[in-house]
C-alpha positions as CSV (number, residue, x, y, z in Angstrom):
1,M,9.7,5.0,11.9
2,K,6.2,6.3,12.2
3,L,3.2,4.0,12.6
4,G,0.1,4.1,10.3
5,I,-3.0,2.3,9.3
6,F,-5.4,2.1,6.3
7,S,-8.4,4.5,6.8
8,W,-10.8,1.7,6.0
9,Y,-10.2,-0.7,8.9
10,G,-13.5,-2.6,8.7
11,F,-16.2,-0.4,10.2
12,E,-19.1,1.6,8.4
13,L,-18.4,5.0,9.9
14,P,-17.9,8.4,8.3
15,L,-14.3,9.0,7.2
16,V,-13.7,11.8,9.6
17,E,-14.9,9.8,12.5
18,R,-12.6,6.9,11.4
19,L,-9.7,9.3,11.2
20,R,-10.3,10.7,14.7
21,A,-10.3,7.2,16.1
22,V,-7.1,6.4,14.3
23,R,-5.4,9.4,15.8
24,Y,-6.8,8.7,19.3
25,A,-5.4,5.2,19.1
26,G,-1.9,6.6,18.6
27,F,-1.3,6.3,14.9
28,E,0.6,9.1,13.2
29,T,-0.1,8.4,9.6
30,V,-3.0,7.2,7.6
31,M,-3.4,5.5,4.2
32,L,-6.6,6.7,2.3
33,W,-8.9,5.0,-0.1
34,W,-9.7,6.8,-3.4
35,E,-13.2,5.3,-3.6
36,D,-14.3,6.6,-0.2
37,K,-17.3,8.8,-1.1
38,E,-15.5,11.9,0.3
39,M,-12.8,11.6,-2.3
40,A,-12.9,10.4,-5.9
41,D,-12.1,13.8,-7.5
42,E,-9.7,16.8,-7.0
43,A,-12.0,18.8,-4.8
44,G,-12.7,15.8,-2.6
45,C,-9.0,15.0,-2.3
46,E,-8.2,18.6,-1.2
47,A,-11.0,18.5,1.5
48,V,-9.8,15.2,2.8
49,V,-6.2,16.3,3.0
50,E,-7.3,19.4,5.0
51,A,-9.4,17.1,7.3
52,V,-6.5,14.7,7.9
53,S,-4.2,17.6,8.8
54,D,-6.7,19.1,11.2
55,I,-7.0,15.8,13.0
56,G,-3.2,15.6,13.5
57,L,-2.4,12.9,11.1
58,E,-0.1,12.7,8.1
59,I,-1.1,11.0,4.8
60,E,1.2,8.1,3.9
61,N,-0.5,7.4,0.6
62,V,-3.9,6.9,-1.2
63,H,-4.9,3.5,-2.7
64,L,-6.3,4.0,-6.1
65,P,-9.2,1.8,-7.4
66,F,-8.6,-1.9,-8.0
67,G,-8.0,-3.4,-11.4
68,G,-5.0,-3.6,-13.7
69,N,-5.6,-6.3,-16.3
70,D,-6.3,-3.7,-19.0
71,L,-2.8,-2.4,-18.5
72,W,-1.6,-5.5,-20.4
73,S,-4.4,-5.7,-22.9
74,E,-3.7,-5.9,-26.7
75,D,-6.8,-3.8,-27.1
76,E,-5.4,-0.4,-27.5
77,E,-8.7,1.4,-26.7
78,A,-9.0,-0.5,-23.4
79,R,-5.4,0.3,-22.6
80,E,-5.7,4.0,-23.3
81,E,-8.8,4.3,-21.1
82,F,-6.9,2.6,-18.3
83,V,-3.9,4.9,-18.7
84,E,-6.0,8.1,-18.9
85,A,-8.0,7.1,-15.7
86,Y,-4.8,6.6,-13.7
87,V,-3.1,9.7,-15.0
88,S,-6.1,11.8,-14.1
89,R,-6.1,10.4,-10.5
90,L,-2.4,11.0,-10.1
91,R,-2.9,14.6,-11.2
92,A,-5.6,15.0,-8.6
93,C,-3.4,13.6,-5.9
94,G,-0.5,15.9,-6.9
95,A,-2.8,19.0,-6.9
96,A,-4.1,18.0,-3.4
97,G,-0.7,17.4,-2.0
98,I,-1.0,13.7,-1.5
99,P,2.6,12.4,-1.6
100,M,2.1,8.8,-2.8
101,A,-0.4,6.5,-4.5
102,V,-0.6,2.8,-4.5
103,M,-2.1,0.7,-7.4
104,H,-2.5,-2.8,-8.5
105,V,-1.1,-3.9,-11.8
106,T,-3.1,-7.1,-12.1
107,S,-6.5,-8.4,-11.0
108,G,-6.9,-12.1,-10.2
109,I,-5.1,-14.6,-12.4
110,E,-6.7,-13.9,-15.8
111,I,-3.6,-12.5,-17.5
112,E,-0.8,-14.8,-18.7
113,G,2.1,-12.6,-17.7
114,P,3.9,-9.3,-18.4
115,N,4.2,-8.0,-21.9
116,R,5.3,-4.9,-23.9
117,Y,1.9,-3.4,-23.9
118,G,1.9,-3.2,-20.1
119,L,5.4,-1.8,-19.9
120,E,4.6,1.0,-22.4
121,A,1.4,1.9,-20.6
122,M,2.9,1.8,-17.1
123,T,5.8,3.9,-18.2
124,R,3.4,6.6,-19.2
125,I,1.6,6.3,-15.9
126,A,4.9,6.5,-14.0
127,E,6.0,9.5,-16.0
128,A,2.7,11.2,-15.1
129,A,3.3,10.4,-11.4
130,A,6.7,12.0,-11.6
131,R,5.3,15.2,-13.2
132,A,2.7,15.4,-10.5
133,R,5.4,14.9,-7.9
134,V,3.6,11.8,-6.6
135,T,5.5,8.6,-5.8
136,L,3.6,5.6,-7.4
137,A,3.9,2.3,-5.6
138,I,2.8,-0.9,-7.3
139,E,1.5,-3.6,-5.0
140,N,2.6,-7.3,-5.0
141,T,-0.6,-9.1,-5.8
142,R,-1.3,-12.5,-7.4
143,K,1.1,-12.1,-10.3
144,P,4.5,-11.2,-8.7
145,E,6.2,-11.7,-12.1
146,C,4.4,-8.7,-13.4
147,V,5.5,-6.5,-10.6
148,E,9.1,-7.7,-10.9
149,F,9.0,-7.0,-14.7
150,L,7.9,-3.4,-14.2
151,L,10.4,-2.7,-11.4
152,E,13.2,-4.1,-13.5
153,N,12.3,-2.0,-16.5
154,I,11.1,1.3,-15.1
155,R,13.7,3.0,-13.1
156,S,12.5,6.2,-11.4
157,D,12.9,7.7,-7.9
158,R,9.1,8.1,-8.0
159,F,8.2,4.5,-9.0
160,G,8.5,1.7,-6.4
161,L,7.0,-1.2,-4.6
162,C,4.2,-1.3,-2.1
163,Y,5.1,-4.5,-0.2
164,D,2.1,-6.4,1.2
165,T,3.1,-9.0,3.8
166,S,0.0,-11.1,3.4
167,H,0.3,-11.1,-0.4
168,G,3.9,-12.0,-0.1
169,R,3.1,-15.1,2.1
170,L,0.3,-16.2,-0.3
171,Y,1.5,-15.4,-3.8
172,E,5.3,-15.2,-4.1
173,P,7.6,-18.1,-5.0
174,H,8.9,-18.0,-1.4
175,A,8.0,-15.6,1.3
176,F,9.5,-12.1,1.0
177,S,11.1,-12.8,-2.4
178,L,10.2,-9.5,-3.9
179,L,11.3,-7.7,-0.7
180,E,14.7,-9.4,-1.0
181,R,14.9,-8.7,-4.8
182,F,14.0,-5.0,-4.5
183,P,14.9,-3.7,-1.0
184,D,15.9,-0.3,-2.5
185,R,12.6,0.2,-4.3
186,V,10.2,-0.2,-1.4
187,A,8.1,2.9,-1.1
188,C,5.5,1.7,1.5
189,F,4.0,-1.3,3.3
190,H,0.7,-3.0,3.8
191,V,1.2,-5.0,7.0
192,S,-1.2,-7.8,7.9
193,D,-1.3,-11.5,8.7
194,N,-3.2,-14.5,7.3
195,D,-3.8,-18.2,7.8
196,G,-1.8,-19.3,4.7
197,E,-5.1,-19.9,2.8
198,A,-6.5,-16.4,2.0
199,D,-5.8,-12.7,2.3
200,R,-7.4,-12.3,5.8
201,H,-6.1,-8.9,6.8
202,W,-5.5,-10.0,10.4
203,I,-3.5,-8.1,12.9
204,P,0.2,-9.2,13.0
205,G,0.8,-12.2,15.2
206,R,-2.5,-13.9,14.7
207,G,-1.6,-15.9,11.6
208,V,1.3,-17.7,9.9
209,V,3.3,-14.9,8.5
210,D,6.9,-15.1,9.6
211,W,7.4,-11.9,11.3
212,D,11.0,-12.6,12.5
213,G,11.8,-13.3,8.8
214,F,10.1,-10.0,7.8
215,A,12.1,-8.1,10.4
216,S,15.4,-9.7,9.3
217,R,14.7,-8.7,5.6
218,F,13.4,-5.2,6.3
219,P,15.0,-2.8,3.9
220,P,18.0,-1.2,5.7
221,L,17.6,2.1,3.8
222,Y,13.9,2.4,4.3
223,R,13.5,5.7,6.0
224,R,11.0,7.8,4.1
225,G,7.8,6.1,5.1
226,S,5.7,4.5,7.7
227,L,5.1,1.0,8.9
228,S,1.4,0.8,8.0
229,L,-1.4,-1.8,8.7
230,E,-4.0,-2.9,6.3
231,V,-6.2,-4.9,8.8
232,Y,-9.8,-5.7,9.5
233,P,-11.4,-7.1,12.7
234,E,-11.5,-10.9,12.9
235,R,-15.0,-11.0,14.4
236,G,-18.0,-8.8,14.1
237,D,-18.7,-8.0,17.8
238,I,-15.5,-6.0,18.5
239,E,-15.7,-2.2,18.9
240,P,-13.6,0.0,16.6
241,E,-11.6,1.4,19.5
242,T,-10.6,-2.1,20.8
243,H,-9.7,-3.1,17.3
244,L,-7.5,0.0,16.8
245,T,-5.9,-0.4,20.2
246,D,-5.0,-4.0,19.6
247,A,-3.7,-3.1,16.1
248,F,-1.5,-0.3,17.4
249,A,0.0,-2.5,20.1
250,A,0.9,-5.2,17.6
251,L,2.4,-2.8,15.2
252,Q,4.5,-1.2,18.0
253,S,5.8,-4.7,18.8
254,L,6.6,-5.3,15.1
255,R,8.6,-2.1,15.0
256,D,10.5,-3.1,18.0
257,R,11.3,-6.4,16.4
258,I,12.5,-4.6,13.2
259,E,14.7,-2.3,15.3
260,A,16.2,-5.2,17.2
261,A,17.0,-7.0,14.0
262,R,18.7,-3.9,12.7
263,G,20.7,-3.6,15.9
264,R,21.9,-7.2,15.5
265,E,23.0,-6.5,11.9
266,R,25.1,-3.4,13.1
267,Q,26.9,-5.5,15.7
């Protein structure tokens, strides 16, 4: 299993400089951010893909812009605008050769819950992802019932779950409930720790996430992706190289814990 990290790891540096530091630290894959100034359109995506390859990294996925509540809106115009924006981004990803995109299907807690409008709209977005040959992964955010509803009702090899360990600890009925419910739908991970109060994006082992519990529930059939961090520095005086070195060591340790748990299951 390859190890990766989000390209935005807390430092105001040019994207290429950040990517070089990621590779130097030992990571093999990287998750990109659509709203980096270097991306945001098809030409930008293609240039970034080339830069990532030249540096010796592989792209795990790109995180599309935040948002999601218009997906569920009764306002047809707002819903159509949302669908068109995400379909366009997925086409750009496909044209550039980006294999996976991550998106949020809710923002905050403003919506009441899942509905038929959201299902119809997300079905169209998922179909567009499949046509573009892009796997679309929806992230477990503050409304896990919406994620569960969509995964239950949209069955596609190119539509799955981006499981965020920090969000799981904060927002799910019990830790790892979505991971347990949909182990065969996990397309990628956002790995980070927190204090049980907020989404801190800490390096694993520095908070309260149950990493032994995570290792024991790790999807047995997960083979196609990386184990990827979404972490920021805990203090402002740390250097990027130190932060990345610490993050890589923690992720190696977590991978070892997962492999050990898998070994015990096979015995």
